[in-house]
C-alpha positions in Angstrom: 84.0 78.2 105.2 85.3 81.5 106.4 83.2 84.6 106.6 83.8 88.3 107.3 81.6 89.6 110.1 82.5 93.3 109.9 84.8 95.7 108.0 85.6 99.3 108.5 87.8 101.8 106.6 90.7 103.0 108.8 92.8 105.2 106.5 94.3 105.2 103.1 93.9 101.6 101.8 93.7 100.0 105.3 90.6 98.4 106.7 89.8 96.7 110.0 88.1 93.3 109.5 86.7 90.7 111.8 86.2 87.1 110.8 83.8 84.5 112.1 86.7 82.4 113.4 87.2 85.1 116.1 90.3 86.8 114.5 90.3 90.5 113.6 92.8 93.1 112.6 94.1 95.6 110.1 94.6 94.7 106.5 96.3 97.0 103.9 94.8 96.4 100.5 96.8 98.9 98.5 98.8 96.3 96.6 95.7 94.1 96.0 93.7 96.6 93.9 94.7 95.1 90.6 92.4 94.9 87.5 89.6 97.0 86.0 87.0 96.3 88.7 89.4 97.6 91.4 90.6 100.7 89.5 87.8 103.0 90.9 88.9 101.9 94.5 92.2 103.7 94.0 90.0 106.8 94.8 90.0 106.8 98.6 86.5 108.3 98.7 85.2 105.2 96.9 87.5 102.8 98.7 86.3 104.1 102.1 82.8 102.9 101.2 83.8 99.2 102.0 81.1 97.1 103.6 80.2 93.5 104.3 77.7 91.8 102.0 75.1 90.5 104.5 74.3 87.4 102.4 77.8 86.4 101.1 79.7 87.8 104.1 82.5 89.1 101.9 83.8 92.7 101.7 82.3 94.7 98.9 82.2 98.1 97.4 79.4 100.0 95.6 80.9 99.4 92.2 80.6 95.6 92.6 84.2 94.9 93.5 84.6 92.3 96.2 87.3 90.2 97.9 86.9 86.7 99.2 87.3 86.2 103.0 90.0 83.6 102.4 92.1 86.1 100.4 91.6 88.8 103.0 92.5 86.4 105.8 95.7 85.2 104.0 96.7 88.8 103.4 96.1 89.7 107.0 98.2 86.7 108.2 101.1 87.7 105.9 101.0 91.3 107.0 101.0 90.3 110.7 103.9 87.9 110.1 105.9 90.7 108.5 105.3 92.9 111.6 107.0 90.3 113.9 
């Protein structure tokens, strides 16, 4: 099972994440903020408050929104592939 070890807001809708499998990198979440729970995150001030839930090891926001590590990792892999 994959877990997120750390997450940090970089700019706009980009975060830097590190996973417990040793990989890390930038992920742009702008196109992933779909649905009512993610609507408040379109405000950069709220989005920038991303953190890692210490128990579940997922990325979370103060409004209760969260993203599974597997989803974030898949998005990271796709975005990295598009850069090559």
